[in-house]
N, C-alpha and C positions, 0 to 999 in steps of 0.2 A: 346849345345847352338849355335845358328846360329851366324856366324861372318860376320859383315858388315865392309867393308874397304872403305876408302875415298881416292880419288886422289886429291891432293891440289897443288896449284901453289906455287911459291917461297915465297909468302907473307902469306901462310896458308889458303887462300880462297879455300873452297871446290869446285871442278869443276865436279867431277863425283863420282859414287859409284860402288863398286863391291859387288854383292850379290851372295849367294849360289844359284845354278840353281833352286832348289826346291822353295826357297823363291820368286824368279823372276816369276816362273810359277804360283805360288799362287796369286801373285799380278795381273798378266795378267788375270787369271781366275776370280778373284774378280772384276776387271774392266769390264770384259765382262758381268758378272752378273748384275752389276750396270747399264750398258748401256741397257741391256734387260729390267730391271725394269723401267728405264727412258722412254724407248720407249712404254712400256705397259701403264704407267701413262699418257703419251702424247696421246696415242690412246684412252684411257678411257675418257680423258677430252673432246674429240671431238665426242665421241660416242653419236649418237642420239637415240640409243635403237633399231634402225631398222637394221636388218641383213638379209642376204640371205644365202642359202645353197651353199656349195662349188660347187656342181654339177650344180646348176643354174648359178653361176658365170662363170664356165668354158663353159657351153653351150652358154651363152651370148657372150663369147669371141671366139666361134667356136673352143673350145679345148675339150679334153676328158682326163679321168684319165688312160686310157689304154695305 
């Protein structure tokens, strides 16, 4: 079982938390996934259905894939 510890002030108010490193990494990974989903949803909300090929975009910007 994962153990979570709290750091409190003299009045017992919780100020910080100590997590096992794996729990911390999982939280970071989950937050990153949620951010990716939020950005996807945001992009879909403004999508007008019109798209271009990556090669055309790069060509327009005078770039190439090589």
